[in-house]
C-alpha positions, 0 to 999 in steps of 0.5 A: 370710529371702532364697531363692535357687536352688541353681545361684545358691548355688552360683555366688555361695557368696562373697556370701552366706556375706558376707551370713550373716556379717552374721546373715542367714538364707537359704534354699537351694531346689532347684526351687523346694523349700527343701533348705537353710538357710544361717545363721550358725553357732552359736559356743556350740556350739564344742567347747574345743580342748583337748577336741578334742585328749583326744578324738583321743588316746583315739581313737588309743590305740584306733585303732593305725595298724599298718604304714600310713602317713599318706601311704598313708591319703591315697592310698588316699582318693584313689583 
């Protein structure tokens, strides 16, 4: 397993992601202390798209927007 510092991870993220996509695990350290592990995603843990859409529909029924618009919510999040 490769180990890199946080600064190196930030500056070389595309290169590290390429290594991870090939199956390598990378430990990211901060001041020499391991803080994270970058590893390939487990595709079996993904939620099927249809299930996610159904969950969103169920959530929407219990949480109406009332007078808010999507644009207003986006602007609120930017403040």
